[in-house]
C-alpha positions in Angstrom: 32.7 -18.8 1.5 31.6 -17.5 -1.8 30.2 -14.4 -0.2 33.5 -13.7 1.6 35.4 -14.1 -1.7 33.0 -11.8 -3.5 33.3 -9.1 -0.8 37.0 -9.4 -0.8 37.1 -9.0 -4.6 34.7 -6.0 -4.4 36.9 -4.4 -1.7 40.0 -5.0 -3.8 38.4 -3.4 -6.9 37.2 -0.4 -4.8 40.7 0.1 -3.4 42.2 -0.1 -6.9 39.7 2.4 -8.3 40.5 4.8 -5.4 44.3 4.5 -5.8 44.3 6.3 -9.1 44.5 10.1 -9.9 42.0 11.5 -12.3 42.8 14.4 -14.7 39.7 16.2 -16.0 40.5 17.9 -19.2 38.6 20.9 -20.6 37.7 19.0 -23.8 35.6 16.7 -21.6 38.0 13.7 -21.5 39.1 12.1 -18.2 42.6 10.7 -17.9 43.2 7.9 -15.3 46.8 8.5 -14.2 49.5 8.5 -11.6 50.5 12.1 -11.1 54.3 12.5 -10.9 54.7 16.3 -10.8 52.5 19.4 -11.0 54.2 22.6 -12.0 53.0 26.2 -12.7 52.7 25.5 -16.4 52.5 21.7 -16.8 51.6 18.3 -15.3 53.7 15.2 -15.6 52.0 11.8 -15.3 52.0 8.2 -16.3 48.9 6.3 -17.4 47.4 4.3 -14.5 47.2 1.1 -16.5 50.7 1.4 -17.8 52.9 2.4 -14.8 56.1 1.3 -16.6 55.2 3.3 -19.7 56.3 6.8 -20.9 55.9 10.0 -18.9 53.3 12.3 -20.4 53.3 16.1 -20.1 50.1 18.1 -20.2 49.8 22.0 -20.0 47.8 23.2 -17.0 45.6 25.5 -19.2 44.1 22.3 -20.8 43.0 21.0 -17.4 40.0 22.0 -15.3 40.5 19.8 -12.3 42.6 17.0 -10.8 41.1 14.5 -8.3 43.8 12.7 -6.3 43.7 9.1 -5.1 43.0 10.2 -1.5 39.9 12.1 -2.7 41.3 15.6 -2.5 41.1 17.8 -5.6 42.8 20.8 -7.2 41.2 23.3 -9.6 43.3 25.5 -11.8 40.7 28.3 -11.9 41.7 29.1 -8.3 45.3 29.5 -9.5 44.2 32.0 -12.1 42.3 34.1 -9.5 45.2 34.0 -7.0 46.5 37.6 -6.6 49.9 36.1 -5.7 50.3 35.1 -9.4 50.4 38.8 -10.3 52.4 40.1 -7.4 54.9 42.7 -8.5 53.0 43.8 -11.6 52.1 47.4 -12.1 48.5 48.0 -11.3 47.9 51.6 -12.6 48.1 53.2 -16.0 47.6 56.4 -17.8 46.2 56.3 -21.4 45.8 58.7 -24.3 43.0 58.6 -26.8 44.9 58.1 -30.1 42.1 59.3 -32.5 40.8 62.1 -30.3 42.9 65.0 -31.7 41.8 64.1 -35.2 38.2 64.4 -34.1 38.4 67.7 -32.2 39.3 66.7 -28.6 42.0 65.3 -26.3 41.2 62.6 -23.8 43.4 61.4 -20.9 42.4 58.3 -18.8 43.6 56.9 -15.5 43.0 53.2 -14.8 43.6 51.2 -11.7 43.3 47.5 -11.1 41.5 46.7 -7.9 41.9 42.9 -8.2 42.0 40.1 -10.6 39.4 40.8 -13.3 38.2 44.1 -12.0 39.2 47.8 -11.9 38.0 51.3 -12.6 38.8 54.0 -15.1 38.4 57.8 -14.9 38.8 60.0 -18.0 38.8 63.8 -18.7 38.6 65.4 -22.1 39.2 68.9 -23.5 36.9 69.6 -26.4 38.7 71.9 -28.8 42.2 70.5 -28.1 42.4 69.0 -31.5 41.4 69.5 -35.1 39.1 72.5 -35.7 36.7 71.2 -38.4 34.7 73.5 -40.7 30.9 73.8 -41.4 30.1 74.2 -45.1 27.1 75.9 -46.6 25.9 77.5 -49.9 25.0 81.2 -49.9 25.2 82.2 -53.6 28.5 80.6 -53.3 30.1 77.8 -51.3 31.3 79.1 -48.0 32.6 77.6 -44.8 33.2 78.6 -41.2 35.3 77.1 -38.4 33.3 75.1 -35.8 35.4 76.6 -33.0 34.3 74.0 -30.4 35.4 74.5 -26.8 34.4 72.7 -23.6 35.1 69.5 -21.7 33.8 66.2 -20.5 34.4 63.5 -17.9 33.6 59.8 -17.6 33.8 57.1 -14.9 33.6 53.4 -15.7 34.1 50.1 -13.8 35.7 47.2 -15.6 34.7 43.6 -15.2 37.4 41.7 -17.0 37.7 38.1 -18.2 40.4 36.3 -16.2 43.8 37.3 -17.6 44.8 35.7 -20.8 47.3 32.8 -21.0 50.3 33.6 -23.1 52.2 30.7 -24.8 55.9 30.9 -25.5 56.8 27.2 -25.4 55.2 27.0 -21.9 52.0 28.4 -20.5 52.3 31.2 -18.0 49.9 33.8 -16.5 49.8 37.1 -18.3 49.4 40.6 -16.8 46.5 41.3 -14.5 45.4 44.3 -16.6 45.4 42.4 -19.9 42.3 40.7 -21.3 38.8 41.2 -22.6 36.5 43.4 -20.5 33.0 44.8 -20.0 32.7 48.3 -18.7 29.5 50.2 -17.6 30.4 53.9 -18.0 28.8 57.3 -17.4 29.7 60.3 -19.6 28.8 64.0 -18.8 30.0 67.1 -20.6 29.4 70.6 -21.8 30.7 72.6 -24.8 29.9 75.4 -27.2 30.4 75.6 -30.9 29.3 77.5 -34.1 26.4 76.4 -36.1 24.7 77.6 -39.3 21.1 79.0 -39.1 19.0 79.2 -42.3 16.5 82.2 -42.2 13.2 82.8 -43.9 14.6 85.1 -46.5 16.9 82.4 -47.7 20.0 83.8 -46.0 22.3 82.2 -43.5 23.6 83.4 -40.2 26.4 82.0 -38.0 25.3 81.4 -34.5 26.8 79.8 -31.4 25.1 77.1 -29.4 25.8 75.7 -25.9 25.4 71.9 -25.6 25.1 69.9 -22.4 25.2 66.1 -22.8 25.3 62.8 -20.9 25.4 59.1 -21.8 25.2 55.8 -20.0 26.8 52.9 -21.9 28.2 49.4 -21.8 31.6 49.3 -23.5 33.3 46.0 -24.7 37.0 46.1 -25.2 40.3 44.3 -25.2 43.5 45.5 -23.6 47.0 44.3 -24.1 50.0 44.9 -21.9 53.6 44.8 -23.3 56.6 44.3 -21.1 54.7 45.5 -18.0 55.2 49.0 -19.3 52.9 49.8 -22.3 49.1 49.5 -22.8 47.0 49.2 -25.9 43.2 49.4 -25.4 40.6 49.1 -28.1 36.9 49.3 -27.3 33.4 50.1 -28.6 30.3 50.9 -26.7 26.5 51.3 -27.0 23.9 52.8 -24.6 21.6 55.8 -24.2 22.5 59.4 -24.6 20.7 62.7 -24.1 21.6 66.3 -25.1 20.2 69.6 -26.2 22.2 69.9 -29.4 20.5 71.4 -32.4 21.3 70.6 -36.0 23.5 73.1 -37.8 20.6 74.3 -39.8 17.6 76.0 -38.1 14.5 77.2 -39.9 12.6 80.4 -39.5 9.9 78.9 -37.3 12.5 77.6 -34.9 12.2 74.0 -36.1 15.4 72.0 -36.5 16.2 68.5 -37.6 17.6 66.7 -34.5 18.1 63.2 -35.9 21.7 62.8 -34.7 24.5 64.6 -32.9 28.3 64.3 -32.5 29.3 65.2 -29.0 33.0 64.4 -29.2 33.0 61.9 -26.3 30.1 60.1 -27.9 27.8 60.1 -30.9 24.0 60.2 -30.4 21.9 58.3 -32.9 18.3 59.3 -33.4 16.5 62.1 -31.7 17.4 62.9 -28.1 17.2 60.9 -25.9 18.5 58.2 -28.3 21.2 55.6 -28.7 24.7 56.6 -27.8 27.8 55.0 -29.4 31.6 55.2 -28.8 34.7 53.8 -30.3 38.3 54.5 -29.3 41.9 53.3 -29.5 44.0 54.2 -26.4 47.7 54.0 -25.9 49.2 54.2 -22.4 52.0 53.7 -19.9 51.9 51.6 -16.7 52.8 53.5 -13.5 54.7 52.2 -10.5 
């Protein structure tokens, strides 16, 4: 008889433990509850041990998973990845390098989202469509000559983005599919010509022209914001490897030149070629239908 009573008590406790919903929060806490309602931005529930108590509200971005009394579960990460959440949003954009003209070039980029957290970007640049800087040297007096750069470059990169940010305006909602932090492997190739200063054996200077071909393979880390499904702001920096045949502005009589760094407009090479390659840019853009 005692065994039967013990088994009955164990079965009762098992049924009670299985009749509760469990909310697993991202802070590591587990809430034993009775779920009343699950919306797109919040969950309404009562504490399991106090069914006549108040109704609590918890934002969905604070929850990693819910396990219901029947054993089924719901994870909110799947909701974030669901393409239907971003249906109707513009998935393409064209961007302009804001700082480029001040640095001697103009760069236009086209970006397309291929899914939640991924997409590609293609850019073309015209070297010379911007500020024409000057080279300064001393030849019995201080002199300068225009750099007169002219050429172009192109790049292709594929974005791996963090899942789109949550935006809080009283309630939690999903943001734009093209917004968020991203990592972008990217390849640059380009060619241009520009003036340089050559120092000769008789301590005189000559103005010469050099043709430069360059390339770089980098990883860029950035953050992109979308405003009103119309405007883009993209800020990023990158580091990788670059190679080019650019010579320093000064060349000595024996043909030796100091090649410790080079500015190739699309990127900056640090150290002798091949060497480290770095980029930084701020892009402004418009989303396209």
